[in-house]
N, C-alpha and C positions, 0 to 999 in steps of 0.2 A: 411506643410505636416507632418513633424516630430511631431509637437504638436498634430495634429489630430490622428496620429498613436499611440502616447503615451496615448491618452485618450481612443481610441477604443479597443486596444489590451487587456488591463486588463479586459474590459467588456466582450470581446469574451472569454477570458480565464475562467472567472467566469461562464459564460453561458455554456461553454463546460464542465466544471467540474460538474455543477449542472445536466445537461442532462445525462452525463456519469454515475454519482453515482446513481441518482434517477431511471433512466431507468434500470441500472444493477440490483439494489435491487428489483425493481418491477418485472422485468423479472425472477429473481431468485425465487421469491415467487410463480410465476406462474408455475415453473418447479418442485418445491420440496414441501414436507410436513414438519411439525414440527418434526415428528418422524425421517425423513430422515436426518434433520439437526442435531438432537440431537444424533443419533446413533453413528457417528464416535467419538463424544466427550465422549462416555461411555468408551472408551479405556483410562484408567487412565494413563498408562505409556506414551501414545502419547500426552496427554494433558500436563503432567508434563514436558516432553521433549520440547514441544512447548513453554511453559512458560519460562523454563530455557534458551532456545535458544534466545528468544527475549528480555527477561528482565534481563538476567545476562551475557550470553556469548558475545553477540554483543556489549553492552555498555562497558563491561570491556575490550574487545579486542580493540575497537576504542579508549578508554581512554589511554591504554598502547601504542597504535600506535602513538598517538599524543604526548606522552611524549618522544618517541624515535626520532620522526621527528619534527624538529623545524618549527613552523608555527606562523602566527600572531594570536593575541587573537580573532579577529572576525572570522577567519577561524576555529579556535578551537571550538569556541562557536557554530558555525553553524553545524559542524560535530557532536558535542556532543548532540545537540538538536535532530538531525536526528537519532542518535543512540538510544536515550532514547524513541523516539516516535514510538510506535509499533501499528500494526493493520491497514494496508493499505486499504482504501475504495475500491481500485481497485481489491482486491483479488479474488472475484468471477469471474470477467472478465478474470483475468490472468489465473485462473483455467481452464476456457473454452478454452483459447488459447493454453495452454500447455497440454490439455487433462488430467487434474487432476480431483480429486474428488470434484465436485461442492458442495456437502452437507458438506463435511469437510471444504472446503474453507469458506463457509458462517458461519458455526459454529465457526471456528477458528478466523475469522475476528471479530465477535461479542465478543468472549472471550478476544482477545487481546485488542480491543478497550475499552472494559469495564475495563480491567486491567490498561490500559493507563490512564483512567480517574482518578484513584486513585494513580497510580504509579508515573506519571510525577510531580504532585505538591509536592510529598514527596522527590523524588530523585534529581530534577533539582537544588535546592539550594546547594546541596552537591558538584555539579560539576561546577555550574556557580553562582557566587554571585549576589544578587540583583534581581534575576528572580522571578516573582510572577505570579502564574496561579492558578485558582480554578477548582475543579472537574466539576462544571457546565459549565465553559467556554469550556471544551473539550467535555462534555457529550451532550451539546445542539445540535451540528451538528449530533451526532450519533442518537439522537431521531428523529429529523425532516427530515434528509436527507436519513437515512438508515433504521431504525427500522419501521417507519410508512409506507414507500413504500413497505417494505418486508411484513409487516402484511396485507396490502391491497392486495398484490399479492396472498398471502396464502389464504385470505378470498375469493377472486374471484374464486380461483381454487375449493373451496368447494361448490360453487353454482352449482346446477344441471341445466345446460343450455340444451335447446332442441338439440342443435348441439355442439359437442365438437370442431368444427372448430373455434368457437369464441375464445376459449383460445389459440388455435394454432396460429390464426391470431394475437392475442395480443402479443404472444411470439415473432413472427416474427417482428412486429412493434417495440417492445422494444429493440430487438436485433439490429435492424438497427439504432435506436436512440442512443443506447449505443456505437456502433461502430463509429457513426458520432461524438459523443462527445469526444471519445478517440482520434480520428484522428485530430479533430479540436484543441483539447487541446495540443497535441504534436506539431502540426504545429505552433501554436501561440507561444508556449514557445521556440521552436527552433529559430524562428525569433527574438523574444524579447531578448533572452539571448545568441544569437550567439557570440556577442563580449565578453561576460563574459566567455563563454566556451573557446574561443581562449586565453583569459587571463589565465585561469586555466591551459591550455596546456603549455603556455610559462613559468609560474611560477613553474610548476611541481606539483601543488596541485591536478591535475587530477590523479596522481599516488595514492594518499591517497584514492581518491574516488574509483578507480579501486580495490584496496586492500579491501576496505570496502565492496564493492559489492560482490567480489569473495568469501571472507570469509563468509559473511552472507548467500549467496546462498549455499555454500558448507556445512556449519554446519547444516543448515536447512534441506538440502537434506539428509545428512547422518543420521540425527536423526528423519527423518520423516516417519518411518515405520508405519504400517505393510506392506504396498504395494507401488508399484511404483507411483500409483495415489496420495497417500498421501505424498510421498516423494517430488514429484513435487510441490505440494501445499505449504508445509512447506518451501521448498527451495525458491520459488518465493515470498512467503508471508513474509519471513525473509529478503530477499534482497531488497524488496520494502517497505520502511518505511511509517509511517503515515504523509504524506505531509501536510494535513490540520491542524493537531495539531501542527506540527513543525512551519508552517508558522504563525499560530496564536500567538505562543510564540515569534517568531522572530520579527513580526511587532509591537507587543504591549510592548516589553521590551527593544528593542535596537534602538538607534538612528543611529548607524553605518549601512549604506546600505549593507556593505559587508557580514553581518551576513545573511540577507535575500537572498542575491545573492547566497551564498553557499548553502542555503536550496533549493532554486529554481533550481539551476543548478544540484545539487546532485540528487534531486528528478527526474528531467528530464532524467539524465544519467542512473539512476537506472531503470526507466521504460523501456527505450530503451534496456539496457543491459539484463534485465530480459526477455523481449520479444525475444531477439536473443538467449539467453541461453536456454530458455524454448523450443523454436522452434527446436533448434539443438538437444535437449534431445529427443524430440518426434520422431525425424528422426533417431537418433543413437540407441535408445533402441529398440530391437526387440519386435514384438507384443507378442511373447511367453515368455517374461520375467517372471520369477517366482516371486511371492510375497515373500518379505523378512519379517520374523517375528522378532519383537523386542525382 
């Protein structure tokens, strides 16, 4: 039974991730236009703050945190990979959940993932010796799993159908598929990594994960003006790292399974924490909250 489970669950996890990301990006394309995606990125200061937050503040903070707190080398490597990998594929979905700016979330995700394609291969060797990764390794999933479905969704929206109900129905279907992929993925990972989560609790490593998440969310939220909707997006987008890129590095460069375990468990806890934090924010913030100018 355990052998069958160990074979099936990774397959379910990959299927869930594929359904979630492709459906989310396709559905986002059905809702937005290129102009709407680009418009929030025209705010130069917001873009600069987003890049500084994800590519400088979070990695430096995690590095300093790991120098203060004594951990094993695999644990340190796993956390540093997560800190350096930015641009979560789940960001548009998270933006919907926390009632953030979907257009900004989509543009920010593309911006951060494009930056990660070139940023990771350059910075990783400075923090972890012997790690090798190419821009194409990271960029390939971005093209086939995100950009292409987004472009298809944007193209379909431009087609003049006799009835607008067609696009609305497609949006509803992709929304359901995306939700199913998210829930399936979370469920599978909770089951598969339950023992590892308990181990992190016993060893105290979970404390580092908690500080990592709280700092990332807070700094992203505080620098995410000009409005509450963009603050929420940068907050959750910074706290949820690029799991796909991090896992690719972990599985291709390390023989120690603890590195991959840290990446998997941290990603899972980040997703759950971000969902809880984001939901609480939408309930605590009054509907009449005034937009904050940067």
